[in-house]
C-alpha positions in Angstrom: 94.5 150.4 26.7 92.7 148.9 29.7 92.8 145.4 28.1 96.5 145.7 27.7 97.0 146.7 31.3 94.7 143.9 32.4 96.8 141.3 30.5 100.0 142.7 32.0 98.5 142.6 35.5 97.4 138.9 35.0 100.9 138.0 33.7 102.5 139.7 36.7 100.2 137.9 39.1 101.2 134.6 37.6 104.9 135.4 37.6 104.7 136.4 41.3 102.7 133.3 42.2 105.2 131.1 40.4 107.9 132.6 42.7 105.7 132.4 45.8 105.7 136.2 46.0 102.8 138.3 47.1 101.9 141.5 45.2 101.2 144.2 47.8 100.9 147.2 45.6 100.5 148.1 42.0 102.1 151.2 40.4 100.6 152.5 37.2 101.4 155.4 35.0 98.7 154.7 32.4 98.8 157.1 29.5 102.2 158.5 30.5 105.0 157.6 28.2 108.2 156.4 29.8 109.9 157.2 26.5 109.5 161.0 26.9 112.5 162.6 28.6 110.9 165.3 30.7 107.8 163.4 31.8 107.3 162.9 35.5 105.7 159.5 36.2 104.1 159.6 39.6 103.7 155.8 39.8 107.4 155.2 39.0 108.5 157.9 41.5 106.4 156.3 44.2 107.9 152.8 43.3 111.4 154.2 43.8 110.4 155.8 47.1 108.8 152.6 48.3 111.8 150.5 47.4 114.2 152.9 49.0 112.2 153.0 52.2 111.8 149.3 52.5 108.0 149.4 52.1 108.4 146.9 49.3 111.1 144.3 48.7 111.0 144.1 44.9 109.3 144.5 41.6 107.4 142.2 39.2 106.8 143.9 35.9 105.4 142.7 32.6 108.6 143.7 30.6 111.5 145.9 31.5 110.5 148.4 28.9 107.2 149.0 30.8 109.3 150.1 33.7 112.0 152.3 32.1 112.8 153.5 28.7 115.3 156.2 29.7 118.7 155.1 30.8 118.7 157.6 33.6 115.5 156.1 35.1 116.9 152.6 34.9 120.1 153.7 36.6 118.1 155.2 39.5 116.5 151.8 39.9 119.8 149.9 39.6 121.3 152.2 42.3 118.6 151.0 44.7 119.3 147.3 43.8 123.0 147.9 44.5 122.3 149.7 47.7 119.5 147.6 49.2 120.7 144.0 49.1 118.0 141.3 48.9 115.6 143.1 46.6 113.9 140.9 44.1 113.0 141.6 40.5 111.2 139.6 37.8 109.6 140.2 34.5 106.7 138.2 33.1 108.0 138.4 29.5 111.8 137.8 29.9 114.0 136.8 32.8 115.7 139.9 34.0 117.2 140.2 37.5 118.5 143.6 38.5 120.1 142.0 41.5 122.8 140.4 39.3 125.4 142.0 37.1 124.2 140.0 34.1 120.7 141.1 34.7 121.7 144.8 35.0 123.7 144.5 31.8 120.7 143.0 29.9 118.4 145.6 31.3 120.7 148.4 30.2 120.8 146.9 26.7 117.0 146.7 26.5 116.5 150.2 27.8 118.9 151.6 25.2 117.1 149.6 22.5 113.8 150.9 23.7 115.1 154.5 23.8 
């Protein structure tokens, strides 16, 4: 599992560097499945809190299914992107942008497939 997390971290670092972004904090829920409905993911919850408070300005994630696999979790995230204008979002694996309607549509499709 650690090797997979390290690969994701390296891909995220490259994606951020390609966009001239600086990663200021990492959020992990290693060993906690985003697929399970009733699971609390402390890293994800902290990410939402930090986005809402303005502590961070966006997210760089390996793939959208690493971030959310439950539609309700994705919708909480989308609500923040619709409320706080100027937030950035990138995935290392695919080009998803939650700040656009097309990006939100694609993310919703992917979460439903992942579910």
